[in-house]
N, C-alpha and C positions, 0 to 999 in steps of 0.2 A: 311522693312529694309532687305538688303541682309544678308545672313548667314556670320558669321565672316570669313570663308574661302574665300568666294567670295569678301568680303570687303577688305581682305588683298591683293587680286590680283588687286583690282580696277575695279571689275565687278559690274555693277549696278543691273542686273536682273538675276534671277535664271534660265537662259535659256542658254544651251550649244549646239553648233552645234556639233552633234556626228560626229566622223571622218568617212568620206566617201571615203575609199581607192579606188584609181583608178581615172578615168576621172571625176566623179562628183565633186570631191574636187578641187576647184580652189582658188587661192589667192583672187580673187574678192569676192567669196562667204564668205570666212573666214573673210576678212576685213569688209564686209558689216554687218555680224552678230556682230563682235566685236565693230564696230563703232556705232552700235545701242544699245550698252550697254550689250550685251550678251558676251559669251566666244566662239569665233570661234576656232575650232580645225582643222588643216590641216591633212587630211589623206594622209600620205606620204610613206606607206610601199613599193610602187613600184617606188619611185623616186630614182635616183642616188644621191650621195652626192652633186654634183654640182647643180642638179635640185632642191634639197631640199633647198640649200642655196639661189638660185635664187628666189624660191617661197617665202621664208621668207622675202627677200628684197622687193619683189613686194607687200606683205602684208603691210609692214612698209611704203611703198610709199603711201598707201591708208588710213592708220589709225595709230594713235599713241596709240590706246587702246591695252590692253593685248590680246594675242592669244596663242594657243597651237599647238603642233605637235604630231602626233600619228605614232608609228611604231609597227611592229610585233616583239615582244621580246621573241621568243621561238617557238618551233614547227618545226624548220628547221632540217631535218634529216642529219646525217653525211654520211649515205649510204642508198640506196634503192634497195631492191631485188624484182623486179616486172617485169612481162612479158608484154611489151607494145603491143604485137601483137593484142589481142582482141580489144583494144581501137583504134588502128590504123585502123583496119578493119571497125569499126563502124564510124569512122570519115572520111574515104576516100570518100564516096559518098557526104557527106556534103561539103567537100573541092571542089569536082568537081562541085557541084551546085553553089558554090560561086566563081568559077573561080580561085581557088587556086591550087598550086602544091599539090601532094599527101603528107599527113602528114608524118613526120619523128620522130622517137623516140628522145625525148629531153635528153640532158645531165643534170645531177644534178647541178644546179647553186650553187655558193658559197653563204653562208649565208651573206646577205647584211647588217645585223644589225650593226656590229662593225663600218664599215665605215660611215653608216648613222648616228650613234650616235655621231661620231666626228663632223659631220656637224651640228647636233643639238646643241652640246656644243659650237660650234663656233657661231651659230646664236643666241643663248640665248633667246629662246621664254620664256614667263612667265611660261608656263606649258608644261610638256612632259607627254603624256599619252601612255600607252602601252597595248598590247593585246597578247594573246596566252602563257603567262607565266610571269616570273619575271626576269628582267635584273640581271646580276651578281652583287655581292656586290660592285665591283670596279666601275661599271657603275653608280650605285645608288649614290655612294660617289662623283663621278665626277659631277653628276647633282646637288647634294646638294651644292657642292663647288661653282658652278656657280650661285647659287640662283634660280635654276629652280625647280619649284614645280612639284611633280609627282602624276599622277592618274593612278592606275592600274585597269584592267578589271577583274571582278569576276563574276562567274555564280553560286557560292555556298558560303555558310558560310566558309567552309574550305579554299577556295581560298582567300576570304577576309582576313582571319586570316594570311595566308601566305604573303599577300601583306603588312599587318600591320607589321609583323615580319621583312619584308625586308626593312622597313623604308619608305613606300609610304606615301604621304601626304593626299591622298583621295582614295576612291574606287568608280569605276563606276560599279554599279550593273546591269548587263545585263540580263534582264528577257527573258523568252521564246518567247515573242512577237517580239523581236528585229529583224530588217532586217539585212541582210549581214551575215558575218561569226560569228559563235559561238565562244566565247572567252575561252571556257572551257580548262583548262590545268591540272586539277587533276581529273582523272577518266573519264569514258565514257560520252560523251555529252548528251546521252539519259537520264542519271540520273541527269542532271543539267538543265532540261527544267522547270524551276520554274517561275510562273507568276511574272511579274515585281513588283507589289506592295507587294506581299508576300515576294519576295526576298529582297526588300528594308527594310521591317520590320525586317526580320531575320538578315540581315547584320548589320543593325543599332544596334541590340542587341549584335551582336557577336564581334564588334570592336568599338573602340573609335574614329575612323576616320570619317570625313565628307563623306557622301554617295551621289553620283550622280545617279539618277534613269535613266535607259535606256530601251526602249522596248515598242513599240506601242503607244507612247505618241505623240499626234498630235495637241492638242489644249491647250489653257490656262487652261481650266477646268481639263485636264489631268495633267498639271503641278501642279495645286493646289492639286489634289489627291496624287501626288507623295510627295509633301511637307508635307501633312498631315500624310503620311505613315512614315515620318522620314527623307526624303531626304533633302539635302542642296540645290540641284538644279536638273533640269531635262535635259537630253540630248535628242535632237530630231534630227533624221537623215532623215528618209523618208519624213518628213514634209517639208524639204528644197530641195528635189531633183528636184522639178519642178520650183524652183525659177529662175528668169532671169539669175542670176550669176552662176547657176549650170553648170557643164561641162557634164552633162548626155546627151548622143546622142538623137537626135530628136525622134527616134523610141522608146527609153526608156521612155522619157517624155510622149509620146502619150500613151504608154501602162499603165503608172501610172494614167494618167488623165482619161483614159477610164475604169479603174477598177471600177466595180459596187458593188463588195463585198470585204470583207477583207480576202478572201481565198488566202493564200500563202502556200508554201511548203518548207520543209527543204531538200536540195539536196547537194550531193557531185559532181554533174555532171561537173561543170565548173572548180573547183579548186582542188578537192580532199579532201577539208575540208567541213564539214557541214555548210551550209549557207541558210538563209531564203530569198525567193524571189517569184515573180510571176511564175506560171507554164507556160512553153512554149514548143515548139516542141523539143528542145534539151533535156530538162528535161524529157519529155515523152519518147524520144528515149532511154535514159539511165535508165529509171525506171526498177527496177528488174535486172539491170546489174552491181551491185556493184562490182562483181568479175572482171569486165573489167576496172573499174575506177582506175587510177593510184594514188598513194599517193601524197599529197601536198609536194613540189611545182611542181612536174612533170606534173600533170594533168593541173595545172594552165598554165604552159609553153606551153603545147601541144595545149590547146584551145585558146591561145592568138591570133593566126592568124585568126582563125574562127571568134572570137568576133570582131576583128578590121575590118574584111571584112564585117561582118554583120552591124556594125555601119555605114560604108560608104554606104552600099546598103539600109539602112533603114529597115533592116530585124530584127524584134524583136524576131523572133523564135529562133535565134541563139546568142542572147545577154544574159549576166547574168543580169537579171532584179531584183536586190536585193531590197527588200521592206519588211517592217514590217507589223504586224497586224495594221489595221487602215488606210491602203493604200487608201481606197476609200474616205478618207477625205483630200487627198492631195490638196493643193491650189497653183495655179500658180500666184505668186506675187513676186515683188522685195523683196529680203531678209530682208532689213531694215523694209519694210512695214509689212512683216510677223512677225518679232520680235515685232513691235509695236502692232499688232493685238493680239499676244499671251499675251503680258503684259496687254492689256485691258481686255482680256478674263479672265486672272488670277485674276485681280483686282475684276472683277464682281463675279467670283466664290467665292473668299474670302469674299466679301461683303454679298453674299447670305447666306453663312454659318454663318456669324456673326449676321445677321439680326434676330430679335426675331420672 
C-alpha cells in the first residue's frame, strides 16, 4: 500500500522521477512516469514562465495523473564581485574548437523564481518541489492556498527542520550519491555529503514529515532499501536519463550507457555550484582552478553556449554529464516500462525480506 502522503496525491507507487533540470526533463518523460503510477516531477528551473505553463499543459495532454514541478528557490545572489578574465581565458580555446565566437563576461541575470512561481500557481500541479533554499512565507502560503503540496530538498537534518518550520509537506533527502546539483543551503556542501540511507534515517527521526529518499537509487531493490530506512518514497533521476522520453542529448546518453563503473565527481566547472556527474574533458580542464570558476549563476550562463554547441556536435567532453552513483546500472527503456520493472523489483525485494 502506498504511504498516506502518496495516497493523498493519488500516486500508486513509491517511485518519484527526480527533477532533471535542463534538457533531460521533458513533458513526455514526466507524463510517462506519472501515467505509470509514479510521481513525475518536471525540472523547470531554466524555463521561462510561458515555457513552464506550456510544459504543464503538454503533460496534462498526456496524462490525467498527478505530477510536480521543481524550481530553484534560493541561492541567487543580488550582486557578484568576481573577475571573469581567468575563466574567459580558459574558455576561449574551447569556443574556438567548437566554432563559437570568443566568450564574453555575462551580466548577472534577474532571479527568475518570482515569475516562475506565478506560472506554477497558475498551472496548479499537484506538487511543487524546490531546491537551494526555502521559498519566502508568502510563496508557501500562496501554494498552500492553491492546494499545491510542497516538497523541499534537504541534505542535512538542520535543513529538514528548516523545511518543516516553513510549512513544507514533505522532505526530499538528497544523499551524497545524488547526481546533479547539491541542494545544500545551510553551511558548506562538503559538510553535507551524507550517504542517502543514513540521511533518510536521520531526517526521519528529526522531522515528522514524509521523507523522499534521493541519491544513487537505480533499482527496485534500492527503493526497498530506502523504504526500510524510513522513506515514504524514492526519487530516481539518473535511472531515467536514458529513457526514450528523456531529452538528454545523444552524446550524454551514450556516455551514461558506456559507463562501466560508478565513478563520478563533484564539480563546480559548469554552473559554479557543486554538482555530481561523469568526469570529462571540461571537468579536467578546470580541476584545481576553483579560483577561476565564477559563482552561480554567472558560470552557468558563461558555459551555456559551449554546452549547447557540444550537444549539437555530439561532443561529450564539453557537456555537463550529471549522474549519480549507480550510473553503471542505467537502463535504456521506455519510462513506463522502467517504472513497471522497478515496481516488480521492489515487490520481489520485499517478498525476499518477508520470506522465512
